[in-house]
N, C-alpha and C positions, 0 to 999 in steps of 0.2 A: 549619356551616359551618365549614370549618377557615381558623382564618383567621390569621396570622402576621407579624410584629415586626420590622422589622431599624434594623443604627443600623450608623451607621461615621465616624471625624471623623480627620482626617489632615496633616499640617504642612512646611513645607520651606521651601528659600529662592527663589530666583530662577531660579539656577542648572540647581538641577535637578528644577524644575515650577513650572508658571503657578500652580497658588495656594501663598503660603501658611498660607494655613487651613481646614476646608473639613469642618463637622457638618453630617451627610445624618439623614434619621429617614422612615420608613413601613411601610406597611402593606400585604399580599399576601392577596386571598382566591385560597382552593386550588375552580378548576370553580365559581362563580360559574352562570356562565347554570344548570347542571347542577342547582346549589342551589335558583336560584330558581324550575324545572322550563321556563324557554321550549327547551332545544333539551337534548338528549341531546351532553355533551362528552365532553373525557377529561381523564384525572383529571389530563394535568399544565396542561390550560386554568389560568389564573390573572387577575385581574387587581391594580392596586398604585397607590396612590398615597404617593407622597415629598413633599417642600420640602428643598432642599438650599441650607442662605449659603453663599458658598464668598468669600474676601479673595484676591483675587487678588494676585500675587508683583508688586514692583518691582522696576528693577533696581536698581543701584547709581548712588545720587543723582541718580534719577530722581523724579518726582512722587505722593504718597501714591494710591494708585488706592482709590472707590467696593465699597463690598462688594458681590456680587450675589445673588442669592436666585429661586429653579428651584420653582420647582413645575411636578412632571410625574407626566401618568397615562401609563398601560401595558395592553396587556392581550397575553397569550399564547394564542395559541391551536392547542396542537394539531394538525397537518389531517391529518398520519400520524405515527405510531410513530420514523420518521425528521427530520420534515419541521414548522417550527412557522413561525407567521409572526405577528409581533412588529408592531401598531404603537402610536407612543410619542409623544405631545404636552407639547410643555415651554412654559411660560411663564416670560422672565427680566427678571425684571426689575432693573438697572441693567448690562447687560447688558459686561460687563467691554473684552470690543475691539472694541468701538462706544460709545466714553464719549456718542454727542452724543444715543444715543437714552436713554429713556425707559424703553421693555421688547420683548422679539421673544418672537418665537412660533413653533417652532422641530416642523412634522411630520417624523417619521420608520417608513419605515417597513423591516422588516429580514425578510430569508428568509432562513432557519438550516438548511440542512439538515446530517446526523450519516451518517457511514459506516461 
């Protein structure tokens, strides 16, 4: 079963970015349903899990914000050679844009078409 590891790091100020610092890492498995023998899938199918830690940028003179942490699970389903369906779910602890919430649950469904 082909497994890949990824990581990223970034830093910036409030004039150019929403996060003063961010670190993320995770794993991706290529064609997991095919390797498990569940369904025949395309080689570009993939399941990924990742975690991100982010320190939101503060405006000059603003109060320090609490870092947020995100756990993300996603799948890429190659429907045709030019069409992909990508469901994704994220759990966000200490969401930066909503300081009153302890956590947020985010779901997205992308349909990517290439030509």
